[in-house]
N, C-alpha and C positions, 0 to 999 in steps of 0.2 A: 366898396371894399372894406371900409371901416367896420361895417357890421360883421364881416367875416373875421376880422382881427379880434373884435370883442368876443365873438362866439368861440374862437380858438382859445382865448384866455379862460373863458368860462369852462370849456371842456377840459383844459389842462388842470384847472383847480378841482374839477369833479372827477378826474380820472380814477382816483382810488376807490370811488364809490359806484362808478358806472361800468358795466361790461364793455370790454374793448370794442366788440362788434357794434354796439350802439354808438360809440364815439366815431368809428369809421363811417358808419352810415350817415350820421349827423353832419360830419365834416364834408361828405360828398354832396349832401343837399345844400349845405352852406356855400360850397364852391359854385353850385348852379345858381344860387341866389345872387352872386356877385354881378351876373350879367342881367339880372331882372329883379328890381327891387319889389315887384309885386308878388313874387313867389313867397308863399307862407311856409315856414319850416314847421312841420307837425311834431308833436311830442310822440316819441316812439316808445311803445311798450315792448317787452320781450316777445310777446306774441306777434307783433308786427315785424320785429326784427328777424325772427326765424323764418317768417313767410317771405320776407324780402330776400334773405339769403338763399332760400330754396328756389325762388323764382330765378335768381341770378345764376345759381348753379345749374339749373335746368337749361337756361339759355346758353350757358357756356358749353354744355353737352351738345346742344344743337349746332353750335359753331365749331365743335370738335376742339375746343380749348380744354384739353383733358386736365391739366394740372390746375388751371384756374377753377374749373368746376369742382374739382376735388377739394380745394381750399374752402369753398363755400360750404360744401356738405360736411366737411370735417368740423367746421365751426359749430354747426348744429349738433353733430354727434357729441362733441366734447363739452360744449358750453350750455346746452339746453336739454338736460336730462328729462324734463317733463314735457318737452315739445311733442305734439302729436305727429310732427313731421320727421321725428328722429329715425324711425324705422325706414321710411322712404329715403332719407338722407344716406343711410348706410348702403342701401342698394344703389343710390346715385354714385357713391364712392366706388362701388364695384363696376358700375358702367364706365366710369372714368378710367379705371385700370384696364378694362376690356378694350376700350377705345385705343389705348396705347399699344396693346397687343404684343408686348415684349415678354420674354421669359420671366423677368423680374416682376413685371406688372401682374402677370398671371399668378405668381406666388402670393403677391399681396392681395389679389382678389380672392383667392382661396381662403386666406387667413380671415378676411373680412366676412366672407360668407359662413365659414365655420363658426365664427363668433356670433353672427346673427342667429344661426340655427340653435346655438347653445343658449342664447339669451331669451329668445322668443319661442313660445310653445307651438306645436304643430297646428294648433287651431288659429293662430294669428293669420290675419287676412293676407299678409305678404309672405308667409312661410312657403306656399307652393312656388311663388316666383323665385324665392331665394334658392330653393332646391333645384329648380330648373336651371338657374344661372350657374349653380355649382356643377351640374352636368355639362353645361356649355363651356365652362372654363377648360375642362378636360377635352371636350369635343373640338374646340378651336386649336388644341395642341396636338391633335391626332396626326400621326405620321403616315407616309405612303405605305401601301401594303407590304412592300419589301423591307420596311424598317421595323424597329421595335414597336410593339403594340401596347405598351403599358398604359399610355394615356387613353387609348381606345377602350381597354378593359375598365378603366376607372370611369369613363363616361357612361358605359353600359351600366355599371353598378349604380351610379347616381340617378340615371333616368329610370331604372327599374325601381329604385327607392321611391322616386316621385310617384310612380304608378301605384305602388303598394300603399303609400301613405295618403295620397291626395286625389286619387282618381275619382272618388265619390263626390267631392265638393270643389274641385278645381274648376276654373273657368274652362268651358269647352274648347276654346281656341288654344289655351295654354296646354291642355291635355293632348290635343291633336298635334301641336308642335313637338311636345315631348315624345310622343309615339313616332313621329316622323324622324326626329333626330336619333331615337333609339334604333330605328330600322337602319338609318345611315351608318351608325356606329357598328351595329352587328354585321352589316354588309362589309364594312372595312375589315373587320376581324376575319370574316369568312374569305374575303379576297386574299388576305395574307395566308390563310391556311391552304387555299386553293393553289396559290403559287408554289407552295412547298410540294403539294401533291403532284402538280404538273411537272415540277422538276424531276421527281422520282419517275413519273410516267415517261418523260423524254429520255431518261437514263435506262429505261426498260426494267427498272426495279419495281415491278408491279405489286408485290406484297406491301411495300411502303406506301405506294400511291393509293392502293385500295384502302388501307387503314386511314389515311388522311382524308380521302373523299367521304368515306363512311362517317368519320367524325364530324364533318361539316353537316351532313344530312341529319345526324343525330342531335347535334347541338343547336343547329340553326335551320329547322325545316322550312322557315319562311325566307331563306336566302334568295335575294332577287335574281341572282344569276345561277340558280341551281341547274339550269339546262346544261351548262358546261360541266357541272359535277356529274349529272346523270350520264352524259356521254362518255366522259373519261373514265368513270368508274365502270360502266358497262363494257367499254372497250378493253379495259384492263382485265376484267373478268373473262371476257370472251377469248382474249389472247392466250390466257393460261388454261384454256379448255374448261371454263366454268360457265358454259353456255346457259344452263338452266337458271343461273343467278343473273346473268347478263340480260337475257331476253325481257324480263319484266321491266327492267330499268330503261331499256331502249323504248319499249312501248309506252312507259310513263312519260318519257321525254317527248315523244310525238304527240301524246294526248294533251299534256299540260302546256306545251309550247309549240303550237302549230306553225308559228312563224320563225322558229329558231334557225340559226345559221347551220345547225347540225342536222336539219331535217332530212336532207337527201342521204347523207352518210348513215344516219340512224335507220332510215327506211331500208337501205340496202343491207345493213347488218341484220335487221330483223328477218328479212327474207333468207339470208344466208344461214342464220341460226335455225330457222324453222326447217329448212331443207336438211341441214346437218343432223338435227335432232330426229327427223323422220327417218333418215338413212341409218342412224345408229340404233333405232328402235327395234323391237322384236318383229 
């Protein structure tokens, strides 16, 4: 233990000249040495210090110790401007905020990511990851379809930005993840619009329902649940005697979604419309 006391005095005397993180790491190593006199305390350079900080921050993330991880990464960001780990540390800070998952933490994550994308050029190797994380911050805050969709629209914007800027050189898996999350976000927005259209449909306000359903098909032709849109749009049109517009939609529904829950009703409506149109013909 005497060696620890001696080292502590040496560290105190050197404090004005040695970065605080080196003092902390050296003190930790000295504490370990108290139980084993054979342990050799190495001389730490700044390169070794930032590596140790990064490893400990990464381990804290694995252990879901979010604030502890953030402290390690912030040390690298603020005290080691020349460290090759600084960019990774910034994203580690974002990961710690995302892990907390609170509204305040998401605001802090957005700020950190926006600063990252301001400081580093689009060609930086971690820029695609930062852009993806920016979209995910909004994605993780998306609300249910019946609620306000501001975060959903922001997520769509950031994922589309990723594809525009990084699709050519991003890692295939990251690009695939971005496209999948973009599809999820677009589905959420279309779900929200569909709920409004179905509300009009149930009120028998068919012009409003038709406008909303057509908007979904125009803005999001890849909508995963467009079979429901086809059916309700076609049925709205047929109900107000616009059979020639309704028939192709029913037929498209049956063709594109042979297993849809609307298959029987759509097939019946197709036959009804064909008979009616034949009877009304010359």
